[in-house]
Structures are given as C-alpha cells and as structure tokens.
Biopython code that builds the backbone (N, CA, C, O; Angstrom):
import numpy as np
from Bio.PDB.StructureBuilder import StructureBuilder

atoms = [
    (1, "UNK", "N", (37.767, 11.481, -46.831)),
    (1, "UNK", "CA", (38.747, 12.517, -46.632)),
    (1, "UNK", "C", (38.102, 13.898, -46.626)),
    (1, "UNK", "O", (38.523, 14.790, -45.889)),
    (2, "UNK", "N", (37.070, 14.063, -47.460)),
    (2, "UNK", "CA", (36.398, 15.359, -47.530)),
    (2, "UNK", "C", (35.695, 15.675, -46.210)),
    (2, "UNK", "O", (35.643, 16.830, -45.789)),
    (3, "UNK", "N", (35.159, 14.648, -45.563)),
    (3, "UNK", "CA", (34.499, 14.856, -44.275)),
    (3, "UNK", "C", (35.477, 15.296, -43.199)),
    (3, "UNK", "O", (35.153, 16.143, -42.367)),
    (4, "UNK", "N", (36.673, 14.721, -43.216)),
    (4, "UNK", "CA", (37.700, 15.108, -42.250)),
    (4, "UNK", "C", (38.127, 16.555, -42.465)),
    (4, "UNK", "O", (38.293, 17.311, -41.508)),
    (5, "UNK", "N", (38.301, 16.931, -43.716)),
    (5, "UNK", "CA", (38.716, 18.306, -44.024)),
    (5, "UNK", "C", (37.628, 19.287, -43.610)),
    (5, "UNK", "O", (37.924, 20.347, -43.059)),
    (6, "UNK", "N", (36.378, 18.943, -43.869)),
    (6, "UNK", "CA", (35.268, 19.819, -43.498)),
    (6, "UNK", "C", (35.164, 19.962, -41.978)),
    (6, "UNK", "O", (34.935, 21.062, -41.475)),
    (7, "UNK", "N", (35.329, 18.869, -41.254)),
    (7, "UNK", "CA", (35.236, 18.953, -39.794)),
    (7, "UNK", "C", (36.426, 19.697, -39.198)),
    (7, "UNK", "O", (36.265, 20.431, -38.223)),
    (8, "UNK", "N", (37.618, 19.520, -39.768)),
    (8, "UNK", "CA", (38.780, 20.254, -39.278)),
    (8, "UNK", "C", (38.633, 21.747, -39.547)),
    (8, "UNK", "O", (38.999, 22.563, -38.701)),
    (9, "UNK", "N", (38.108, 22.114, -40.698)),
    (9, "UNK", "CA", (37.876, 23.520, -41.016)),
    (9, "UNK", "C", (36.828, 24.115, -40.086)),
    (9, "UNK", "O", (36.988, 25.240, -39.613)),
    (10, "UNK", "N", (35.771, 23.379, -39.824)),
    (10, "UNK", "CA", (34.735, 23.858, -38.910)),
    (10, "UNK", "C", (35.294, 24.037, -37.503)),
    (10, "UNK", "O", (34.954, 25.005, -36.822)),
    (11, "UNK", "N", (36.144, 23.120, -37.062)),
    (11, "UNK", "CA", (36.759, 23.244, -35.740)),
    (11, "UNK", "C", (37.651, 24.468, -35.661)),
    (11, "UNK", "O", (37.628, 25.182, -34.659)),
    (12, "UNK", "N", (38.445, 24.726, -36.709)),
    (12, "UNK", "CA", (39.316, 25.901, -36.706)),
    (12, "UNK", "C", (38.514, 27.196, -36.735)),
    (12, "UNK", "O", (38.903, 28.179, -36.105)),
    (13, "UNK", "N", (37.397, 27.205, -37.461)),
    (13, "UNK", "CA", (36.531, 28.387, -37.457)),
    (13, "UNK", "C", (35.926, 28.607, -36.080)),
    (13, "UNK", "O", (35.824, 29.745, -35.623)),
    (14, "UNK", "N", (35.527, 27.537, -35.416)),
    (14, "UNK", "CA", (34.959, 27.650, -34.081)),
    (14, "UNK", "C", (35.999, 28.118, -33.070)),
    (14, "UNK", "O", (35.671, 28.859, -32.144)),
    (15, "UNK", "N", (37.230, 27.701, -33.235)),
    (15, "UNK", "CA", (38.297, 27.997, -32.283)),
    (15, "UNK", "C", (38.734, 29.458, -32.316)),
    (15, "UNK", "O", (39.360, 29.935, -31.369)),
    (16, "UNK", "N", (38.414, 30.168, -33.384)),
    (16, "UNK", "CA", (38.899, 31.539, -33.516)),
    (16, "UNK", "C", (38.262, 32.498, -32.517)),
    (16, "UNK", "O", (38.963, 33.366, -31.998)),
    (17, "UNK", "N", (36.988, 32.385, -32.227)),
    (17, "UNK", "CA", (36.358, 33.321, -31.291)),
    (17, "UNK", "C", (36.874, 33.140, -29.859)),
    (17, "UNK", "O", (37.213, 34.142, -29.231)),
    (18, "UNK", "N", (36.953, 31.929, -29.307)),
    (18, "UNK", "CA", (37.520, 31.807, -27.960)),
    (18, "UNK", "C", (38.978, 32.248, -27.885)),
    (18, "UNK", "O", (39.441, 32.684, -26.831)),
    (19, "UNK", "N", (39.703, 32.136, -28.996)),
    (19, "UNK", "CA", (41.103, 32.563, -28.962)),
    (19, "UNK", "C", (41.215, 34.065, -28.770)),
    (19, "UNK", "O", (42.138, 34.528, -28.100)),
    (20, "UNK", "N", (40.312, 34.824, -29.332)),
    (20, "UNK", "CA", (40.314, 36.276, -29.121)),
    (20, "UNK", "C", (40.041, 36.617, -27.658)),
    (20, "UNK", "O", (40.688, 37.492, -27.082)),
    (21, "UNK", "N", (39.089, 35.926, -27.074)),
    (21, "UNK", "CA", (38.744, 36.173, -25.676)),
    (21, "UNK", "C", (39.905, 35.780, -24.765)),
    (21, "UNK", "O", (40.250, 36.520, -23.844)),
    (22, "UNK", "N", (40.504, 34.627, -25.017)),
    (22, "UNK", "CA", (41.621, 34.177, -24.185)),
    (22, "UNK", "C", (42.848, 35.072, -24.345)),
    (22, "UNK", "O", (43.582, 35.290, -23.381)),
    (23, "UNK", "N", (43.077, 35.590, -25.545)),
    (23, "UNK", "CA", (44.195, 36.509, -25.744)),
    (23, "UNK", "C", (43.960, 37.813, -24.983)),
    (23, "UNK", "O", (44.894, 38.373, -24.411)),
    (24, "UNK", "N", (42.734, 38.290, -24.974)),
    (24, "UNK", "CA", (42.424, 39.505, -24.216)),
    (24, "UNK", "C", (42.623, 39.286, -22.719)),
    (24, "UNK", "O", (43.110, 40.177, -22.023)),
    (25, "UNK", "N", (42.256, 38.122, -22.225)),
    (25, "UNK", "CA", (42.463, 37.803, -20.809)),
    (25, "UNK", "C", (43.953, 37.733, -20.495)),
    (25, "UNK", "O", (44.396, 38.235, -19.462)),
    (26, "UNK", "N", (44.732, 37.108, -21.386)),
    (26, "UNK", "CA", (46.175, 37.006, -21.164)),
    (26, "UNK", "C", (46.837, 38.379, -21.188)),
    (26, "UNK", "O", (47.758, 38.634, -20.412)),
    (27, "UNK", "N", (46.382, 39.258, -22.060)),
    (27, "UNK", "CA", (46.928, 40.620, -22.102)),
    (27, "UNK", "C", (46.569, 41.371, -20.828)),
    (27, "UNK", "O", (47.382, 42.140, -20.316)),
    (28, "UNK", "N", (45.364, 41.160, -20.310)),
    (28, "UNK", "CA", (44.965, 41.792, -19.056)),
    (28, "UNK", "C", (45.796, 41.268, -17.885)),
    (28, "UNK", "O", (46.168, 42.041, -17.002)),
    (29, "UNK", "N", (46.087, 39.981, -17.866)),
    (29, "UNK", "CA", (46.940, 39.416, -16.815)),
    (29, "UNK", "C", (48.331, 40.014, -16.901)),
    (29, "UNK", "O", (48.931, 40.339, -15.876)),
    (30, "UNK", "N", (48.852, 40.163, -18.117)),
    (30, "UNK", "CA", (50.148, 40.804, -18.308)),
    (30, "UNK", "C", (50.144, 42.240, -17.826)),
    (30, "UNK", "O", (51.119, 42.701, -17.233)),
    (31, "UNK", "N", (49.053, 42.951, -18.076)),
    (31, "UNK", "CA", (48.951, 44.335, -17.598)),
    (31, "UNK", "C", (48.925, 44.388, -16.073)),
    (31, "UNK", "O", (49.505, 45.292, -15.472)),
    (32, "UNK", "N", (48.259, 43.427, -15.453)),
    (32, "UNK", "CA", (48.249, 43.375, -13.989)),
    (32, "UNK", "C", (49.660, 43.169, -13.449)),
    (32, "UNK", "O", (50.078, 43.862, -12.521)),
    (33, "UNK", "N", (50.393, 42.225, -14.024)),
    (33, "UNK", "CA", (51.767, 41.997, -13.584)),
    (33, "UNK", "C", (52.645, 43.218, -13.832)),
    (33, "UNK", "O", (53.521, 43.527, -13.025)),
    (34, "UNK", "N", (52.415, 43.907, -14.936)),
    (34, "UNK", "CA", (53.214, 45.083, -15.256)),
    (34, "UNK", "C", (52.989, 46.198, -14.234)),
    (34, "UNK", "O", (53.931, 46.884, -13.836)),
    (35, "UNK", "N", (51.732, 46.374, -13.814)),
    (35, "UNK", "CA", (51.428, 47.465, -12.877)),
    (35, "UNK", "C", (51.723, 47.107, -11.428)),
    (35, "UNK", "O", (52.212, 47.945, -10.670)),
    (36, "UNK", "N", (51.430, 45.867, -11.034)),
    (36, "UNK", "CA", (51.515, 45.505, -9.628)),
    (36, "UNK", "C", (52.527, 44.400, -9.343)),
    (36, "UNK", "O", (52.535, 43.854, -8.240)),
    (37, "UNK", "N", (53.366, 44.063, -10.290)),
    (37, "UNK", "CA", (54.262, 42.930, -10.133)),
    (37, "UNK", "C", (55.557, 43.216, -9.414)),
    (37, "UNK", "O", (56.328, 42.293, -9.151)),
    (38, "UNK", "N", (55.814, 44.449, -9.092)),
    (38, "UNK", "CA", (57.053, 44.767, -8.396)),
    (38, "UNK", "C", (58.255, 44.695, -9.329)),
    (38, "UNK", "O", (58.176, 45.070, -10.499)),
    (39, "UNK", "N", (59.372, 44.204, -8.786)),
    (39, "UNK", "CA", (60.617, 44.166, -9.556)),
    (39, "UNK", "C", (60.553, 43.189, -10.722)),
    (39, "UNK", "O", (61.120, 43.461, -11.780)),
    (40, "UNK", "N", (59.889, 42.078, -10.554)),
    (40, "UNK", "CA", (59.798, 41.064, -11.605)),
    (40, "UNK", "C", (58.565, 41.241, -12.493)),
    (40, "UNK", "O", (58.322, 40.421, -13.379)),
    (41, "UNK", "N", (57.802, 42.279, -12.270)),
    (41, "UNK", "CA", (56.555, 42.472, -13.007)),
    (41, "UNK", "C", (56.733, 42.656, -14.491)),
    (41, "UNK", "O", (55.946, 42.135, -15.281)),
    (42, "UNK", "N", (57.762, 43.393, -14.888)),
    (42, "UNK", "CA", (57.972, 43.647, -16.305)),
    (42, "UNK", "C", (58.295, 42.354, -17.065)),
    (42, "UNK", "O", (57.785, 42.142, -18.165)),
    (43, "UNK", "N", (59.125, 41.503, -16.494)),
    (43, "UNK", "CA", (59.466, 40.252, -17.190)),
    (43, "UNK", "C", (58.276, 39.302, -17.233)),
    (43, "UNK", "O", (58.079, 38.604, -18.228)),
    (44, "UNK", "N", (57.477, 39.267, -16.161)),
    (44, "UNK", "CA", (56.278, 38.428, -16.175)),
    (44, "UNK", "C", (55.261, 38.945, -17.181)),
    (44, "UNK", "O", (54.618, 38.162, -17.880)),
    (45, "UNK", "N", (55.116, 40.257, -17.255)),
    (45, "UNK", "CA", (54.167, 40.842, -18.199)),
    (45, "UNK", "C", (54.594, 40.566, -19.633)),
    (45, "UNK", "O", (53.763, 40.262, -20.488)),
    (46, "UNK", "N", (55.889, 40.673, -19.890)),
    (46, "UNK", "CA", (56.395, 40.413, -21.237)),
    (46, "UNK", "C", (56.107, 38.968, -21.649)),
    (46, "UNK", "O", (55.729, 38.711, -22.793)),
    (47, "UNK", "N", (56.283, 38.037, -20.728)),
    (47, "UNK", "CA", (55.981, 36.633, -20.987)),
    (47, "UNK", "C", (54.514, 36.453, -21.377)),
    (47, "UNK", "O", (54.218, 35.766, -22.354)),
    (48, "UNK", "N", (53.597, 37.056, -20.632)),
    (48, "UNK", "CA", (52.170, 36.929, -20.913)),
    (48, "UNK", "C", (51.803, 37.595, -22.235)),
    (48, "UNK", "O", (51.018, 37.040, -23.004)),
    (49, "UNK", "N", (52.358, 38.776, -22.514)),
    (49, "UNK", "CA", (52.026, 39.484, -23.746)),
    (49, "UNK", "C", (52.532, 38.751, -24.980)),
    (49, "UNK", "O", (51.808, 38.618, -25.967)),
    (50, "UNK", "N", (53.760, 38.281, -24.930)),
    (50, "UNK", "CA", (54.309, 37.552, -26.078)),
    (50, "UNK", "C", (53.541, 36.250, -26.294)),
    (50, "UNK", "O", (53.240, 35.887, -27.432)),
    (51, "UNK", "N", (53.229, 35.556, -25.219)),
    (51, "UNK", "CA", (52.446, 34.331, -25.332)),
    (51, "UNK", "C", (51.071, 34.568, -25.929)),
    (51, "UNK", "O", (50.600, 33.775, -26.745)),
    (52, "UNK", "N", (50.423, 35.655, -25.526)),
    (52, "UNK", "CA", (49.096, 35.970, -26.053)),
    (52, "UNK", "C", (49.154, 36.283, -27.545)),
    (52, "UNK", "O", (48.319, 35.809, -28.315)),
    (53, "UNK", "N", (50.128, 37.074, -27.948)),
    (53, "UNK", "CA", (50.229, 37.463, -29.355)),
    (53, "UNK", "C", (50.614, 36.270, -30.232)),
    (53, "UNK", "O", (50.038, 36.079, -31.303)),
    (54, "UNK", "N", (51.565, 35.483, -29.795)),
    (54, "UNK", "CA", (51.982, 34.322, -30.587)),
    (54, "UNK", "C", (50.843, 33.305, -30.678)),
    (54, "UNK", "O", (50.581, 32.768, -31.755)),
    (55, "UNK", "N", (50.177, 33.039, -29.578)),
    (55, "UNK", "CA", (49.054, 32.113, -29.600)),
    (55, "UNK", "C", (47.931, 32.588, -30.503)),
    (55, "UNK", "O", (47.334, 31.797, -31.233)),
    (56, "UNK", "N", (47.646, 33.878, -30.453)),
    (56, "UNK", "CA", (46.602, 34.426, -31.310)),
    (56, "UNK", "C", (46.984, 34.329, -32.782)),
    (56, "UNK", "O", (46.146, 33.985, -33.615)),
    (57, "UNK", "N", (48.224, 34.625, -33.108)),
    (57, "UNK", "CA", (48.670, 34.515, -34.496)),
    (57, "UNK", "C", (48.622, 33.076, -34.994)),
    (57, "UNK", "O", (48.245, 32.830, -36.139)),
    (58, "UNK", "N", (48.998, 32.135, -34.154)),
    (58, "UNK", "CA", (48.981, 30.721, -34.561)),
    (58, "UNK", "C", (47.550, 30.259, -34.816)),
    (58, "UNK", "O", (47.278, 29.620, -35.832)),
    (59, "UNK", "N", (46.646, 30.573, -33.914)),
    (59, "UNK", "CA", (45.272, 30.098, -34.072)),
    (59, "UNK", "C", (44.567, 30.819, -35.211)),
    (59, "UNK", "O", (43.844, 30.191, -35.984)),
    (60, "UNK", "N", (44.767, 32.124, -35.327)),
    (60, "UNK", "CA", (44.111, 32.859, -36.407)),
    (60, "UNK", "C", (44.697, 32.491, -37.771)),
    (60, "UNK", "O", (43.979, 32.478, -38.771)),
    (61, "UNK", "N", (45.985, 32.196, -37.812)),
    (61, "UNK", "CA", (46.606, 31.844, -39.075)),
    (61, "UNK", "C", (46.418, 30.400, -39.491)),
    (61, "UNK", "O", (46.636, 30.062, -40.654)),
    (62, "UNK", "N", (46.017, 29.543, -38.567)),
    (62, "UNK", "CA", (45.889, 28.123, -38.889)),
    (62, "UNK", "C", (44.772, 27.863, -39.893)),
    (62, "UNK", "O", (44.908, 26.980, -40.740)),
    (63, "UNK", "N", (43.679, 28.603, -39.821)),
    (63, "UNK", "CA", (42.597, 28.410, -40.779)),
    (63, "UNK", "C", (43.048, 28.814, -42.181)),
    (63, "UNK", "O", (42.753, 28.117, -43.152)),
    (64, "UNK", "N", (43.752, 29.920, -42.290)),
    (64, "UNK", "CA", (44.251, 30.338, -43.600)),
    (64, "UNK", "C", (45.263, 29.344, -44.155)),
    (64, "UNK", "O", (45.251, 29.043, -45.349)),
    (65, "UNK", "N", (46.128, 28.840, -43.301)),
    (65, "UNK", "CA", (47.098, 27.843, -43.734)),
    (65, "UNK", "C", (46.401, 26.562, -44.188)),
    (65, "UNK", "O", (46.763, 25.993, -45.218)),
    (66, "UNK", "N", (45.415, 26.108, -43.438)),
    (66, "UNK", "CA", (44.687, 24.892, -43.811)),
    (66, "UNK", "C", (43.926, 25.082, -45.117)),
    (66, "UNK", "O", (43.886, 24.177, -45.951)),
    (67, "UNK", "N", (43.330, 26.241, -45.298)),
    (67, "UNK", "CA", (42.614, 26.520, -46.536)),
    (67, "UNK", "C", (43.577, 26.573, -47.717)),
    (67, "UNK", "O", (43.269, 26.064, -48.795)),
    (68, "UNK", "N", (44.726, 27.178, -47.521)),
    (68, "UNK", "CA", (45.722, 27.279, -48.584)),
    (68, "UNK", "C", (46.242, 25.905, -48.981)),
    (68, "UNK", "O", (46.371, 25.609, -50.169)),
    (69, "UNK", "N", (46.536, 25.076, -48.008)),
    (69, "UNK", "CA", (47.019, 23.730, -48.294)),
    (69, "UNK", "C", (45.938, 22.911, -48.986)),
    (69, "UNK", "O", (46.228, 22.151, -49.910)),
    (70, "UNK", "N", (44.709, 23.061, -48.548)),
    (70, "UNK", "CA", (43.603, 22.289, -49.130)),
    (70, "UNK", "C", (43.374, 22.666, -50.589)),
    (70, "UNK", "O", (43.068, 21.793, -51.401)),
    (71, "UNK", "N", (43.514, 23.941, -50.943)),
    (71, "UNK", "CA", (43.276, 24.336, -52.321)),
    (71, "UNK", "C", (44.455, 24.024, -53.241)),
    (71, "UNK", "O", (44.260, 23.815, -54.438)),
    (72, "UNK", "N", (45.681, 23.990, -52.697)),
    (72, "UNK", "CA", (46.848, 23.783, -53.535)),
    (72, "UNK", "C", (47.283, 22.337, -53.671)),
    (72, "UNK", "O", (48.004, 22.003, -54.611)),
    (73, "UNK", "N", (46.868, 21.475, -52.764)),
    (73, "UNK", "CA", (47.279, 20.072, -52.795)),
    (73, "UNK", "C", (46.047, 19.208, -52.949)),
    (73, "UNK", "O", (45.061, 19.372, -52.230)),
    (74, "UNK", "N", (46.113, 18.295, -53.884)),
    (74, "UNK", "CA", (44.994, 17.364, -54.069)),
    (74, "UNK", "C", (45.481, 15.945, -53.805)),
    (74, "UNK", "O", (46.599, 15.580, -54.168)),
    (75, "UNK", "N", (44.633, 15.160, -53.175)),
    (75, "UNK", "CA", (44.977, 13.785, -52.834)),
    (75, "UNK", "C", (44.314, 12.827, -53.786)),
    (75, "UNK", "O", (44.485, 11.614, -53.660)),
]
sb = StructureBuilder()
sb.init_structure("model")
sb.init_model(0)
sb.init_chain("A")
sb.init_seg("    ")
for serial, (resi, resn, name, xyz) in enumerate(atoms, 1):
    if name == "N":
        sb.init_residue(resn, " ", resi, " ")
    sb.init_atom(name, np.array(xyz, "f"), 0.0, 1.0, " ", f" {name:<3s}", serial, name[0])
structure = sb.get_structure()
C-alpha cells in the first residue's frame, strides 16, 4: 500500500507542471476567441477561461488533498 501511495504522490507532483502550461494555453485560446470570435467570442472565451481555472484548481489541489487524506487516515 505504501508503494501505491508513493507512486500516486509522485504522479500528482509530476502532473502539476504540465497543468500550468496547459492552463496558460487554454487562457490564450480564450483570449483569441474574446478578441477575434465575433458575436459568440465572449461566450466561447468564458468557456475556455472557466475550464482552465477549474482544471488548474483541481490538479493543483489534488496533491494537497491526497497528502491530507494520507496523514489523517491510516489503514
């Protein structure tokens, strides 16, 4: 069980850096839609921005949640 927890923690730590890059790309795509999207650009941009922020919060918060659960619950 300890090996699984260690590998899951390592995977979540590794996943944090690409999530920052992907969130920045999604925000840039949203900015493109906002500037050049025409009448529907604002709604498309809002979709991309909200998705980027929520995805970033989920991935960045998952390591803290996993660490908190691991320290508070023993099997």
